[in-house]
N, C-alpha and C positions, 0 to 999 in steps of 0.2 A: 504494500500500500504506500503510495507516494502522497505527501502532503502538498497542497497547493499553497503558494504564498499569498493568495488573495485574502484580504481581511476587510471586514465591514465593521465600522464603529459608529453607531448612531447616537452616542452619548449615554446610552443606557445599557445596551447589550452589545458585546463584541462577538463577531462571528468569523471563524476561520474555516473556509471551505476545504474539506479534505477530498471530496469526490463530487465533482460538479458536472454540468451538462457536457455531453460528448465523451465522458470518461467511463461511464457505466450505463448499462441499459436497464431502465426501470427504477432506479433509486438514486438518491443523493445522500451525502453524509457531511456533516459539519460539526464543529465544536462551538458552543455558545458559552460565553463567560458573563455572569450576572453580578452586578455590584451588591454589596451588603444591603439588607433591608429594603428590598423592592426590586424594581426592574422587571421586565417581562411584558409580553403583549397583553392587551385587554382581552376580554372574552370574545371569541370568534369561532368559526368553524370552516372546514375545508370539505367541499363536496367531491373533489377529485382525487384526494390522496389521504393516507393515514400516516401517523408519525409514531416513532418509538424514541423515548428519551432515556438515556443511561446516565445517571448522575456520577460523574467522575470524582468530584470533590465538593465539599459543602453539603447543603441540603436544599431541596426545592419543594415548593408546595404547588400541587396541581389541583385544579377544579375542572372536573369533566362531567358534563350533564348533571350539574347540581351537587355532585359529591366531591368533597375535598379530602385530600390525603397528602401527608408529608412524606417525601421520598428521600432517604438518606443516601450518602455515597455508597457506591457499589450495588445500587438497586435501580430498577427501571419502572417507567410508566409508559403505557401504550394508549394512544388516542385513536379510536376507530374513525374511519371516514364519516363525515357528517356530524360528529359529536361536538357540541359546544364546549370550548375549553379555554383555560388561561393558565399561566404559571407565573410564579414569582419566587424570589429568594427571601425567606422569612428570617434568615439568621444574620448575625453581625459579621459574618465572614463571606468573602466572595464564593460563588458557586460556579462549577463548570459542568456542562453536560455534552455528551455525544448525542447528536440528533440524526436519526435516519428516517428519510421520507420515501414513500413509494406510492405511485410512480414519481418520477424525477421532479419534485416540486421546487427544488432550489432554483431551477430555471426561472420560475415565476418571481422569486425574490430578486435575482440578479437583474431581470428586465424591468423591475419597478423603478419609477423615477426616484431619485435620491431622497427627496422629501417624504415619500411614502414609506421608506424603509424604517422610519421611526415607529416603534410599536404604538405610540400614542396616536399615530395617524392611520394605523391599520384599520 
């Protein structure tokens, strides 16, 4: 696996694309870093893809279809296609997650105008 040098920093969440468009068929992979006490997209859903989140360090809180769960490091959360969800870092330490999407949703993020990449504008 080769890491891509591309980075996205919208002031809230940093994203490092590991496997993006044209490098894999059917999925994308990136690492997101969340600042302490907050950060993350507001409640939203995706009709065309699902997501798996593996917490590498820190702790994340996920809300999926009205249910909230804290996910510690070395554990994962899965969001099915169409589920309304959000995530945030509830701790005083930064959190890092490996995110895998299928099909290749990272292409949608990369093609978004820069101002829309901010989770507050999602």
